[in-house]
C-alpha positions as CSV (number, residue, x, y, z in Angstrom):
1,M,-38.5,49.4,70.9
2,T,-40.4,51.0,68.2
3,S,-42.2,54.4,68.5
4,E,-45.7,53.1,67.4
5,I,-46.4,51.1,70.5
6,E,-48.2,52.8,73.5
7,S,-45.5,52.2,76.2
8,I,-42.1,51.0,76.7
9,R,-41.3,47.7,78.8
10,V,-38.2,46.2,80.4
11,W,-37.4,43.2,82.1
12,A,-36.1,43.7,85.8
13,P,-37.4,40.7,88.0
14,S,-35.5,41.3,90.9
15,A,-35.7,45.5,90.9
16,S,-37.7,47.2,93.4
17,R,-38.0,50.4,91.3
18,V,-37.3,51.1,87.7
19,D,-37.1,54.8,86.4
20,I,-37.2,55.7,82.9
21,L,-35.1,58.9,81.9
22,V,-36.6,60.4,78.7
23,T,-35.3,62.9,76.1
24,P,-37.8,64.0,73.4
25,L,-36.1,64.9,70.2
26,E,-37.1,67.4,67.9
27,G,-38.0,65.5,64.8
28,Q,-35.0,63.4,64.2
29,H,-32.1,66.0,65.0
30,E,-30.2,65.7,68.2
31,P,-31.9,65.6,71.5
32,T,-32.5,68.6,73.8
33,T,-31.1,68.8,77.2
34,A,-34.4,68.0,79.0
35,V,-34.2,64.8,80.9
36,R,-37.0,64.0,82.5
37,R,-37.3,61.0,85.1
38,H,-40.6,58.8,85.3
39,A,-41.4,55.9,88.0
40,M,-42.4,52.9,85.7
41,T,-45.2,50.3,86.6
42,A,-44.3,47.0,88.0
43,E,-46.2,44.2,85.8
44,D,-46.3,40.6,86.2
45,G,-43.3,38.4,85.2
46,G,-40.9,41.0,86.4
47,W,-41.7,43.4,83.5
48,W,-41.9,47.1,83.9
49,S,-43.8,49.6,81.8
50,W,-44.3,53.4,81.3
51,P,-47.1,54.7,79.3
52,R,-45.9,57.0,76.4
53,P,-47.8,60.2,76.4
54,D,-47.4,60.8,72.7
55,Q,-45.8,58.8,69.6
56,G,-43.0,61.2,69.1
57,A,-39.5,60.0,68.8
58,L,-37.5,60.0,72.0
59,D,-34.1,59.1,73.7
60,Y,-34.6,57.3,76.7
61,S,-32.6,54.8,79.3
62,F,-33.6,53.0,82.6
63,S,-32.3,53.5,86.2
64,V,-32.6,50.4,88.0
65,N,-33.0,50.7,91.8
66,G,-31.6,54.3,91.5
67,G,-28.4,53.1,89.4
68,D,-26.9,54.9,86.6
69,P,-28.6,55.1,83.3
70,R,-28.6,52.1,81.0
71,P,-29.6,51.4,77.6
72,D,-32.7,49.3,76.8
73,P,-31.7,45.6,76.4
74,R,-33.8,45.4,73.4
75,S,-32.8,48.8,72.1
76,A,-33.3,49.2,68.3
77,W,-30.8,52.0,67.8
78,L,-28.1,53.4,69.8
79,P,-26.9,56.5,68.0
80,H,-24.8,57.7,71.2
81,G,-22.9,54.6,71.4
82,V,-23.0,51.4,73.5
83,H,-23.0,53.7,76.7
84,G,-25.5,56.1,75.6
85,A,-29.2,56.3,75.7
86,S,-31.6,54.3,73.3
87,R,-33.4,55.9,70.6
88,T,-36.9,54.7,69.5
89,Y,-37.2,53.4,66.2
90,D,-40.1,52.6,63.9
91,A,-39.0,49.8,61.8
92,A,-42.5,49.5,60.2
93,A,-42.4,53.0,58.9
94,Y,-39.8,52.2,56.2
95,A,-41.5,51.7,52.7
96,W,-40.3,48.6,51.4
97,S,-40.3,47.9,47.7
98,D,-39.6,43.9,48.1
99,A,-43.3,43.1,48.2
100,S,-43.0,40.4,45.4
101,W,-39.9,39.0,46.9
102,P,-40.1,35.2,46.9
103,G,-37.1,34.6,49.0
104,T,-33.7,33.3,48.2
105,R,-33.1,31.5,45.1
106,D,-36.7,32.2,43.8
107,G,-38.1,30.6,46.9
108,R,-36.0,27.7,47.2
109,G,-33.8,29.0,50.1
110,V,-29.9,28.9,50.8
111,L,-29.4,25.2,50.2
112,G,-27.4,24.6,47.4
113,G,-26.7,28.4,46.6
114,V,-23.5,30.4,46.8
115,V,-23.0,32.6,49.9
116,Y,-21.0,35.7,49.9
117,E,-19.5,36.6,53.2
118,M,-19.2,40.4,53.7
119,H,-17.7,42.7,56.4
120,V,-19.7,46.0,56.0
121,G,-17.0,48.1,57.8
122,T,-14.2,47.0,55.1
123,F,-16.3,46.1,52.2
124,T,-16.0,49.6,51.0
125,P,-13.8,52.7,52.2
126,E,-17.0,54.5,53.9
127,G,-17.6,51.0,55.7
128,T,-21.6,51.7,55.4
129,F,-24.6,49.9,54.2
130,D,-25.2,52.4,51.8
131,A,-21.8,52.5,50.1
132,A,-22.1,48.7,50.1
133,I,-25.2,48.9,47.8
134,G,-22.9,50.4,45.1
135,H,-21.0,47.3,44.6
136,L,-24.2,44.9,44.7
137,G,-23.7,44.6,41.0
138,H,-20.7,43.0,41.4
139,L,-22.2,40.2,43.3
140,V,-25.0,39.8,40.8
141,D,-22.3,39.3,38.1
142,L,-20.3,37.0,40.1
143,G,-23.3,34.7,40.6
144,V,-23.9,35.1,44.4
145,D,-27.3,34.0,46.0
146,V,-26.9,35.3,49.4
147,V,-25.1,38.2,51.2
148,E,-24.2,36.9,54.6
149,V,-23.3,40.0,56.4
150,M,-21.1,39.8,59.6
151,P,-22.4,40.6,62.8
152,V,-24.0,44.4,63.0
153,A,-24.9,44.5,66.7
154,A,-24.1,47.7,68.5
155,F,-20.1,47.2,69.9
156,G,-17.8,49.5,71.6
157,G,-16.2,51.9,69.1
158,T,-16.6,52.8,65.3
159,H,-14.6,49.8,63.7
160,G,-14.5,46.3,64.8
161,W,-15.5,42.8,63.5
162,G,-18.8,42.9,65.3
163,Y,-18.3,39.7,67.2
164,D,-18.1,41.8,70.4
165,G,-21.3,43.5,70.4
166,V,-23.5,44.2,73.4
167,A,-26.8,45.2,71.8
168,P,-28.1,42.3,69.8
169,Y,-31.6,44.5,69.0
170,A,-29.5,47.6,67.6
171,V,-27.5,47.9,64.4
172,Q,-24.1,49.8,64.6
173,Q,-24.4,53.4,63.9
174,A,-20.9,53.4,62.3
175,Y,-22.6,51.3,59.5
176,G,-25.7,53.7,59.1
177,G,-27.9,52.5,61.8
178,P,-31.1,50.6,61.7
179,A,-32.6,52.4,58.6
180,A,-29.5,51.8,56.8
181,F,-29.6,48.1,57.1
182,Q,-33.5,48.3,55.9
183,R,-32.4,50.1,52.6
184,F,-29.4,47.4,52.0
185,V,-31.8,44.7,52.4
186,D,-34.5,46.0,50.2
187,A,-31.7,46.9,47.6
188,C,-30.3,43.2,47.6
189,H,-33.8,41.7,47.0
190,A,-34.2,44.2,44.1
191,R,-31.1,42.7,42.6
192,G,-32.3,38.9,43.4
193,L,-29.9,38.7,46.3
194,G,-30.9,37.0,49.7
195,V,-29.6,38.6,52.7
196,C,-28.1,36.1,55.7
197,L,-27.3,38.2,58.8
198,D,-24.6,36.9,61.5
199,V,-25.9,36.9,64.7
200,V,-24.1,36.4,68.0
201,Y,-25.9,34.9,70.9
202,N,-23.4,33.0,72.8
203,H,-21.6,36.0,74.7
204,L,-21.3,39.8,74.8
205,G,-18.9,41.9,74.2
206,P,-16.3,43.6,77.3
207,T,-17.7,47.0,77.2
208,G,-21.3,48.3,77.3
209,N,-22.6,45.3,78.6
210,Y,-25.1,46.2,81.5
211,L,-27.4,43.1,81.0
212,A,-26.7,41.7,84.3
213,E,-27.9,44.8,86.0
214,F,-31.5,43.8,84.7
215,G,-31.7,40.3,85.5
216,P,-30.3,36.8,85.2
217,Y,-29.3,37.1,81.6
218,F,-26.2,34.9,82.7
219,T,-25.7,31.9,84.8
220,D,-22.5,30.1,86.6
221,T,-24.2,26.8,85.8
222,H,-22.2,26.7,82.5
223,T,-19.1,28.6,81.5
224,T,-17.8,29.4,78.0
225,P,-14.5,30.9,76.8
226,W,-15.9,34.1,77.4
227,G,-16.9,33.5,81.2
228,P,-20.6,32.8,82.4
229,A,-22.9,31.6,79.7
230,V,-25.9,32.9,78.5
231,N,-28.8,31.6,80.9
232,L,-30.9,29.3,78.8
233,D,-31.9,26.7,81.3
234,A,-31.5,28.2,84.9
235,D,-33.8,30.3,87.0
236,G,-35.1,33.2,84.9
237,S,-34.3,31.6,81.7
238,H,-37.7,31.8,80.0
239,E,-37.5,35.4,79.4
240,V,-33.7,35.3,78.5
241,R,-34.6,32.7,75.7
242,R,-37.4,35.0,74.5
243,W,-34.8,37.9,74.5
244,V,-32.6,35.6,72.1
245,I,-35.4,34.2,69.8
246,D,-37.5,37.4,69.8
247,N,-34.4,39.0,68.1
248,A,-33.9,36.4,65.6
249,L,-37.4,36.6,64.4
250,R,-37.4,40.2,64.6
251,W,-34.7,40.3,61.7
252,F,-37.0,37.9,59.8
253,R,-39.9,40.1,60.1
254,D,-38.8,43.9,60.6
255,F,-36.0,43.7,58.4
256,H,-37.0,41.2,55.6
257,V,-33.6,39.2,56.3
258,D,-33.8,36.0,54.7
259,A,-31.1,33.7,56.8
260,L,-29.2,34.0,60.1
261,R,-25.8,32.5,60.6
262,L,-25.5,31.4,64.2
263,D,-22.2,32.3,65.6
264,A,-20.6,29.4,67.7
265,V,-23.8,27.3,68.5
266,H,-21.7,24.7,70.7
267,E,-21.4,27.6,73.2
268,L,-25.2,27.9,73.8
269,R,-25.1,25.8,76.8
270,D,-28.7,24.6,77.4
271,E,-29.5,21.1,79.0
272,S,-33.3,21.7,79.2
273,E,-35.9,20.5,76.5
274,P,-36.2,21.7,73.8
275,H,-32.8,22.9,73.2
276,V,-33.2,26.8,72.4
277,L,-31.7,26.3,68.4
278,A,-34.9,23.5,68.3
279,Q,-37.2,25.9,69.7
280,L,-35.8,28.8,67.3
281,S,-36.3,26.3,64.5
282,D,-39.8,25.6,65.4
283,E,-40.7,29.4,65.7
284,T,-38.7,30.2,62.6
285,A,-40.4,27.6,60.4
286,S,-44.0,28.9,61.5
287,L,-42.9,32.5,60.9
288,A,-41.9,31.5,57.2
289,M,-45.4,29.9,56.7
290,E,-46.8,33.4,57.9
291,L,-44.5,35.5,55.6
292,G,-45.0,33.1,52.8
293,R,-41.1,32.8,52.1
294,P,-38.4,30.5,53.2
295,L,-36.1,31.5,56.1
296,D,-33.2,29.8,56.9
297,L,-30.8,29.3,60.0
298,I,-27.1,28.3,59.5
299,A,-25.2,27.3,62.3
300,E,-21.5,27.6,63.1
301,S,-20.8,24.5,65.1
302,D,-17.5,23.0,66.2
303,L,-19.4,19.7,67.2
304,N,-19.1,18.0,63.8
305,D,-22.2,16.2,64.2
306,A,-25.5,16.3,61.8
307,V,-27.5,16.3,64.6
308,M,-27.5,20.0,64.1
309,V,-29.3,19.9,60.6
310,T,-31.7,16.9,61.5
311,P,-35.1,18.0,61.9
312,T,-36.6,18.6,65.2
313,G,-39.2,16.1,64.5
314,E,-36.6,13.6,64.3
315,G,-34.8,14.9,67.7
316,G,-32.4,17.1,65.9
317,R,-31.7,21.0,66.4
318,G,-33.4,21.8,62.9
319,M,-30.9,24.2,61.6
320,T,-30.9,24.3,57.8
321,A,-27.2,24.1,57.4
322,Q,-23.7,24.2,59.3
323,W,-20.5,25.6,58.7
324,D,-18.0,22.6,57.8
325,D,-14.3,23.6,58.9
326,D,-12.9,20.3,58.1
327,I,-13.6,21.0,54.6
328,H,-11.6,24.3,54.7
329,H,-8.7,22.8,56.9
330,A,-8.5,19.7,54.6
331,L,-8.2,22.3,51.6
332,H,-6.0,24.5,53.3
333,V,-3.4,21.8,54.2
334,A,-3.4,20.3,50.7
335,L,-2.9,23.8,48.8
336,T,-0.5,25.4,51.7
337,G,1.5,22.4,53.2
338,E,0.6,24.1,56.6
339,T,0.2,21.5,59.6
340,Q,0.5,23.4,62.6
341,G,-2.1,23.3,65.4
342,Y,-5.6,22.2,64.1
343,Y,-3.9,21.5,60.9
344,A,-2.1,18.5,61.9
345,D,-4.7,15.7,61.5
346,F,-5.3,17.1,58.0
347,A,-2.2,16.4,56.5
348,G,-2.5,12.3,57.6
349,G,-0.1,10.5,59.6
350,T,-1.8,11.0,62.7
351,E,-4.0,9.0,64.9
352,A,-7.0,10.4,63.3
353,W,-5.8,9.4,59.6
354,P,-2.7,7.1,60.0
355,E,-2.3,5.8,56.4
356,G,-3.0,8.6,53.7
357,G,-1.5,12.2,53.3
358,P,-3.5,15.5,52.9
359,I,-5.0,14.7,49.4
360,S,-6.5,11.6,50.8
361,V,-7.9,13.6,53.7
362,L,-9.3,16.1,51.2
363,A,-10.8,13.4,49.0
364,K,-12.7,12.0,52.3
365,T,-14.1,15.5,53.0
366,L,-15.3,16.4,49.7
367,S,-17.2,13.2,49.9
368,E,-17.9,12.6,53.5
369,A,-18.3,16.2,54.8
370,F,-15.9,15.6,57.7
371,L,-12.7,14.0,58.8
372,H,-13.4,14.3,62.7
373,D,-16.5,11.7,62.2
374,G,-16.0,9.8,65.4
375,R,-12.3,9.6,64.9
376,M,-9.4,10.7,67.4
377,S,-9.0,14.5,67.0
378,T,-5.2,15.0,68.2
379,F,-5.6,19.0,68.6
380,R,-8.4,18.3,70.9
381,G,-7.1,15.2,72.7
382,S,-10.4,13.0,72.2
383,V,-12.7,11.4,69.9
384,W,-14.6,13.8,67.9
385,G,-18.0,14.1,65.7
386,A,-20.3,11.6,64.2
387,R,-20.2,10.1,60.5
388,V,-22.6,11.9,58.2
389,D,-25.4,9.6,56.9
390,R,-25.0,10.3,53.1
391,E,-28.6,8.7,52.4
392,A,-30.2,11.0,55.1
393,R,-28.5,14.0,54.8
394,S,-27.8,16.3,51.6
395,G,-24.4,17.7,51.1
396,H,-26.2,21.1,50.8
397,Q,-26.6,21.1,54.4
398,F,-23.0,21.6,54.9
399,I,-21.3,25.1,54.0
400,A,-18.0,24.6,52.1
401,Y,-15.2,27.5,51.9
402,L,-11.8,28.3,51.0
403,Q,-11.5,31.1,53.3
404,T,-13.7,33.1,56.1
405,H,-13.4,35.9,58.4
406,D,-12.1,33.5,61.0
407,Q,-9.6,31.4,59.1
408,V,-7.9,34.7,57.5
409,G,-8.5,37.2,60.2
410,N,-7.6,34.9,63.0
411,R,-4.1,34.7,61.4
412,A,-1.4,37.0,62.8
413,T,-1.2,39.2,59.9
414,G,-4.5,38.6,58.2
415,D,-2.9,37.2,55.0
416,R,-5.2,35.6,52.8
417,I,-4.8,32.4,50.7
418,S,-3.7,34.4,47.8
419,D,-0.6,35.3,50.0
420,Q,0.4,31.9,50.4
421,V,-0.3,30.0,47.3
422,S,-0.1,30.3,43.6
423,P,-3.0,31.5,41.5
424,G,-3.2,27.9,40.2
425,R,-3.4,26.4,43.2
426,Q,-6.0,28.7,44.6
427,A,-8.0,28.0,41.5
428,V,-7.7,24.3,42.4
429,G,-9.4,24.7,45.7
430,A,-12.0,27.3,44.3
431,A,-12.8,24.5,41.7
432,L,-12.9,21.7,44.3
433,Y,-15.2,23.5,47.0
434,L,-17.4,25.6,44.3
435,L,-18.2,22.3,42.3
436,S,-18.7,20.3,45.3
437,P,-21.9,18.9,46.4
438,F,-21.9,21.2,49.5
439,T,-23.6,24.9,50.0
440,A,-20.4,27.1,48.8
441,M,-19.3,30.5,50.6
442,V,-17.1,32.9,49.1
443,F,-15.1,35.3,51.4
444,M,-15.3,38.9,50.3
445,G,-12.3,39.7,47.9
446,E,-11.3,36.2,47.5
447,E,-13.0,36.0,44.2
448,W,-10.2,38.4,42.7
449,R,-7.4,37.4,44.8
450,A,-7.5,40.3,46.6
451,S,-4.1,41.6,47.9
452,T,-5.6,43.7,50.9
453,P,-5.2,41.7,54.4
454,F,-8.4,40.8,56.5
455,A,-6.7,41.6,60.0
456,F,-8.4,41.5,63.3
457,F,-9.1,45.1,64.6
458,T,-10.8,46.8,67.2
459,S,-11.5,50.5,68.3
460,F,-12.4,50.3,71.9
461,E,-12.4,53.8,73.6
462,E,-11.1,52.5,77.2
463,D,-7.5,52.7,77.5
464,W,-7.4,49.6,79.9
465,L,-9.5,47.3,77.2
466,A,-7.3,48.8,74.4
467,E,-4.2,47.8,75.9
468,A,-5.7,44.3,76.9
469,V,-6.4,43.8,73.3
470,R,-3.3,44.7,71.6
471,S,-1.0,43.0,74.3
472,G,-3.0,39.9,74.1
473,R,-3.3,39.8,70.6
474,R,0.7,40.0,70.1
475,A,1.4,37.7,73.1
476,E,-0.6,34.9,71.5
477,F,1.3,35.1,68.3
478,A,4.7,35.6,69.9
479,A,4.1,32.2,71.5
480,H,3.8,30.8,68.0
481,G,7.2,32.2,66.9
482,W,6.0,35.9,65.6
483,D,8.0,38.8,66.2
484,E,5.4,40.9,68.0
485,A,6.4,44.1,65.9
486,D,4.9,42.1,63.0
487,V,1.5,41.6,64.3
488,P,-0.7,44.4,63.7
489,D,-2.0,46.7,66.2
490,P,-5.6,46.0,66.3
491,Q,-6.2,49.5,67.9
492,D,-4.1,51.4,65.1
493,P,-7.0,52.8,62.6
494,A,-4.4,51.8,59.9
495,T,-5.0,48.1,60.7
496,R,-8.8,48.6,59.6
497,A,-7.8,50.8,56.6
498,H,-5.3,48.4,55.3
499,S,-8.4,45.6,55.1
500,V,-10.6,47.6,53.3
501,L,-11.0,46.1,49.9
502,D,-9.4,47.9,46.9
503,W,-12.2,48.0,44.4
504,S,-9.7,48.9,41.4
505,E,-8.1,45.2,41.6
506,P,-11.3,43.4,40.1
507,S,-10.4,44.6,36.8
508,A,-6.4,45.0,37.0
509,P,-4.4,42.2,35.8
510,G,-3.4,39.5,38.2
511,H,-6.9,39.8,39.7
512,N,-9.3,39.6,36.9
513,E,-8.1,36.5,35.8
514,M,-9.2,34.9,39.0
515,L,-12.7,37.0,39.1
516,H,-13.4,35.2,35.4
517,F,-12.6,31.9,36.5
518,Y,-14.7,32.3,39.7
519,R,-17.8,33.5,37.6
520,E,-17.1,30.3,35.2
521,L,-17.3,27.9,38.1
522,I,-20.4,29.4,39.6
523,K,-22.1,29.4,36.1
524,V,-21.2,25.6,36.0
525,R,-22.3,25.2,39.3
526,R,-25.8,26.9,38.5
527,T,-26.1,25.1,34.8
528,Q,-25.1,21.9,35.3
529,P,-27.8,19.5,37.1
530,D,-25.1,16.9,38.3
531,V,-23.2,19.8,40.1
532,A,-26.4,21.4,41.5
533,S,-27.4,18.0,43.2
534,G,-26.7,17.8,47.1
535,D,-26.5,13.8,46.9
536,L,-23.3,12.8,48.6
537,R,-23.5,9.2,47.4
538,A,-23.2,10.8,43.7
539,T,-19.7,12.3,44.5
540,S,-16.6,10.3,43.7
541,V,-13.0,11.2,44.2
542,R,-9.8,9.5,42.9
543,F,-6.2,10.6,43.4
544,D,-2.7,9.9,43.7
545,E,-0.9,11.3,46.5
546,D,2.5,11.2,45.4
547,A,1.9,12.6,41.8
548,E,-0.3,14.9,43.4
549,W,-3.5,14.7,41.3
550,I,-7.1,14.7,42.4
551,I,-10.1,14.1,40.2
552,M,-13.5,15.0,41.8
553,S,-16.7,13.6,39.9
554,R,-20.1,14.7,40.1
555,G,-22.1,12.6,37.6
556,S,-21.0,13.9,34.2
557,V,-19.0,16.6,35.4
558,H,-15.5,16.3,36.7
559,V,-13.1,18.4,38.3
560,V,-9.5,17.3,37.2
561,A,-6.8,19.0,39.3
562,N,-2.8,19.0,39.3
563,L,-1.3,20.4,42.4
564,A,2.1,19.7,41.5
565,G,4.4,22.2,40.2
566,R,5.4,20.5,37.0
567,A,2.9,19.8,34.0
568,Q,1.7,16.3,34.0
569,V,-0.9,14.2,32.2
570,V,-3.6,13.3,34.8
571,P,-5.0,9.5,34.1
572,F,-8.8,10.2,32.9
573,H,-10.8,7.9,31.0
574,G,-14.2,8.8,29.5
575,E,-15.4,10.6,26.3
576,V,-15.0,14.3,26.8
577,E,-17.9,16.2,25.4
578,H,-17.0,19.8,26.7
579,V,-14.3,21.6,28.7
580,L,-16.8,23.5,30.9
581,A,-14.0,25.7,32.6
582,S,-10.2,25.7,32.8
583,W,-7.7,27.9,34.7
584,G,-4.7,27.8,32.4
585,R,-4.5,27.0,28.6
586,A,-6.9,24.7,27.1
587,P,-6.3,21.3,28.5
588,I,-4.6,18.5,26.4
589,V,-7.4,15.6,26.4
590,D,-6.5,12.3,24.8
591,S,-6.7,8.4,25.4
592,H,-3.8,8.8,28.1
593,G,-5.8,11.7,30.0
594,V,-5.9,15.3,30.6
595,G,-2.4,17.3,30.1
596,L,-2.3,19.9,32.8
597,D,0.3,22.4,33.7
598,G,1.6,22.9,37.0
599,H,-1.0,23.9,39.5
600,D,-3.6,23.7,37.0
601,V,-7.2,22.5,36.9
602,A,-10.1,21.8,34.4
603,V,-13.7,21.0,34.6
604,L,-14.9,18.6,32.0
605,R,-18.3,17.1,30.9
606,T,-18.3,13.4,29.4
607,T,-21.2,11.9,27.5
608,A,-23.6,9.5,29.7
């Protein structure tokens, strides 16, 4: 709630009485001890209100039917943690400097750009938005268009990934709270960077989740991996849907965010019409018209179905883009050789892809977006996904990446691709996804081959929960052959500390070479029209599985890669006009092809 409104309201449709417990603040300092209880007035639709006697800032909580004090389900600020009182926050009071901001990529939006996934808590040692501002110049120099911030919704403890948040309207206090987030967005816009916020609407975390005491926020009609689903289609769902959609629109309107990344949308169980994602898409489009700048929605979806990015007018969900794990999996298997679990199909030789090997799978995903597009998924045990219509859908509607918080942090030790492959092999992977027809995303530190891990960490204050997370994590990886002693304790502060980026590395030998190469690749992406295109039909891939080479052609631009550990000449015919980028020494180009060292890649432009 904001302090400029005349009353504080809360939805509690089954309550017979709701009281508000108020503590006025002395300016913006710590609250006094004078807690005052006031009965709230029942309104239509299950809402309760309390008229504020003045417009001063205050701490407040609600008591439903005489129960314990609980924070506001729409609290904008929780300075005392997820169990403490809410604090009013006037989002309109911030003096923005971005009045001339046209939106991401000069008003073109996210599609086709370069996204940078950032975890605020480990981006700097301080782990705050204000500290992160000091490194935005690095992102500008890299060529980033959009900073994607992992979830900031308030969660239990001080450190964590953010996917166990319980207060979607609040900004984690350890990051600096709501005012710091506004400063961060404003600073990004001043440097030409858009901001995408990762939001979680499919579940709430295990501590501080008091929503069920207020109303039917959850339903047993559907289940998710976290238990009962958020109520999007059962009794009382109208206000729950508004709780979700109002939250999304608030980030756009009050915090000037440019895009939202929606976590695991396949777990938003909704059998009503319109689907909550379609409704959100339409309301976001209306707000974009009102604000005069593009607003984008990026879905994380496990469904492998382009219905997610199909316009609502055509029966789709209307998302701007969706994450594409198949591209990651294909790259990862081709580069590392790992084939366990869900990686198995991407090595080839299974029912999903019985004839070819990992490079042939990679070639398919680079040109068609998915491997599982109506094929058997042996990991899931069923046919999965649907083919992408390459004429109707742009490659820009799919996000490609070599690493993400999931694909790094959900490994036993949080080890990065740089711990698993040679620098040359990482360079090959980077060139293929950064110059692909997809929107590209870099995970923080990847660009300089960071030596720091990104491990899973928490800081829950409850002993029972801390032990459950600790033992559960170790048991999970012990089942896959890991020694429990080698799995970092999520609750140990050192696990988070070891995951903090080392900002001395980007300029250090062994790191600055990769950073330079990433900068060159992104420059090619920005300056070569054939690479900037999202036309999937204009991408072709040739390869030799046995010789371990692959060529991805984007019109006149060709990524020629040698995955073998030995030097070889990759067969290539065409008049090379310019070498746009290369990992190792300058490639030898002659009538026989392109001579590359082992684990090497070059980007060539040919004459028309």
